[in-house]
Structures are given as C-alpha cells and as structure tokens.
C-alpha positions as CSV (number, residue, x, y, z in Angstrom):
1,M,99.7,74.4,102.9
2,M,97.0,75.6,103.3
3,L,98.4,79.0,104.9
4,E,100.5,79.8,101.9
5,Y,97.2,79.2,99.6
6,A,95.3,81.7,101.3
7,R,98.3,84.2,102.1
8,E,99.8,84.4,98.7
9,Y,96.6,82.8,96.7
10,T,99.8,81.2,94.1
11,T,98.1,78.3,92.0
12,Y,97.7,74.7,93.1
13,A,100.7,73.0,91.1
14,S,102.7,75.9,92.4
15,I,101.9,74.5,96.6
16,G,102.0,70.9,95.5
17,L,105.3,71.1,94.3
18,T,106.7,73.1,97.5
19,Y,105.3,70.3,99.4
20,G,105.9,67.5,96.4
21,L,102.1,67.1,96.5
22,S,101.2,67.0,92.6
23,E,98.5,69.7,91.9
24,P,94.7,67.3,92.2
25,T,95.6,66.4,95.9
26,T,96.9,69.8,96.9
27,F,93.0,70.7,95.2
28,K,91.9,68.5,97.7
29,V,93.6,68.5,101.0
30,I,93.2,73.0,100.3
31,R,89.3,72.1,100.0
32,W,89.0,69.8,102.7
33,V,90.7,72.5,104.9
34,E,88.4,74.8,103.9
35,D,85.2,73.1,103.6
36,V,86.0,72.3,107.4
37,L,86.8,76.1,108.4
38,I,83.2,77.3,106.0
39,K,81.2,75.0,108.8
40,D,82.1,76.2,112.0
41,N,80.8,78.4,112.9
42,R,84.1,80.6,114.4
43,F,85.3,81.5,111.1
44,H,81.7,83.0,109.7
45,L,82.2,86.6,108.2
46,P,79.4,89.1,109.9
47,G,77.1,89.1,107.2
48,K,75.9,93.3,105.7
49,N,73.4,93.8,108.0
50,A,76.4,94.2,111.1
51,L,78.1,97.1,109.7
52,F,74.2,98.9,110.0
53,K,74.3,98.5,114.0
54,D,76.0,101.7,116.0
55,E,78.3,99.6,118.2
56,N,81.1,100.5,114.4
57,N,83.2,103.0,114.8
58,F,84.3,104.7,111.4
59,E,87.6,106.3,111.1
60,I,87.4,108.5,108.6
61,I,91.4,109.1,106.1
62,L,91.2,111.2,103.1
63,V,94.4,110.8,101.3
64,D,95.2,114.4,99.3
65,V,96.3,112.4,96.1
66,T,96.1,115.7,93.1
67,E,98.9,116.2,90.8
68,S,101.8,118.1,91.0
69,P,103.7,119.3,88.7
70,I,107.6,118.0,88.7
71,E,110.1,120.5,88.8
72,R,112.9,120.5,85.6
73,P,115.2,122.4,84.9
74,K,114.3,124.9,81.8
75,K,116.5,124.3,78.9
76,N,118.4,126.5,77.7
77,K,118.5,128.0,74.0
78,E,121.4,129.5,73.8
79,H,123.5,126.1,75.3
80,I,120.8,124.0,71.8
81,I,122.1,126.6,69.8
82,R,126.0,126.3,70.8
83,E,125.2,122.4,70.6
84,R,124.1,122.8,66.6
85,K,127.5,124.5,65.8
86,N,130.3,122.6,67.2
87,G,127.8,119.5,65.9
88,I,127.9,120.9,62.4
89,L,131.6,120.8,62.0
C-alpha cells in the first residue's frame, strides 16, 4: 500500500478502495509507515551542503528546443478559384 502511494501518489480513498479499507485507516497506515522510515537513518536524503562537495560528478546535457517551422503544402490559388466556380452552379 505504501509503495503504491509513494509511486503513484493517488488519493487515500482510491488506495483504500483497492485494499478494502476506509480512507482514514489508509491514511493512518501510510502515515505510520512514513514515520517509521523517517526515523530510520538509512532513508534520509543528503543535505544541501552535499551538493557543494567535490565528489559529485555532474554531467551537463543541452537540449535544443527551438521551434522549427512545419512544412505544409502551399495553397494553390487556381484550385481555390476552380472550386468556387464549381460551387456556384
């Protein structure tokens, strides 16, 4: 249940419906598991000072997201006039 909540981040009501529990019970179970994981030192994220250490190797990736024009067929003026003439009948 906790893995589903952490991965999909759905509502307590939908998770409770999946496991046959009420929304408050689902909240209590997930909250209890989160509290246990927070108290365990193995699940702590590094602090902001860890980013400033030299042991981190970063790879820079640049992505070109400039807009490029879409090639569309040119409108043929003769075709438009011919269609108008055919529609006038």
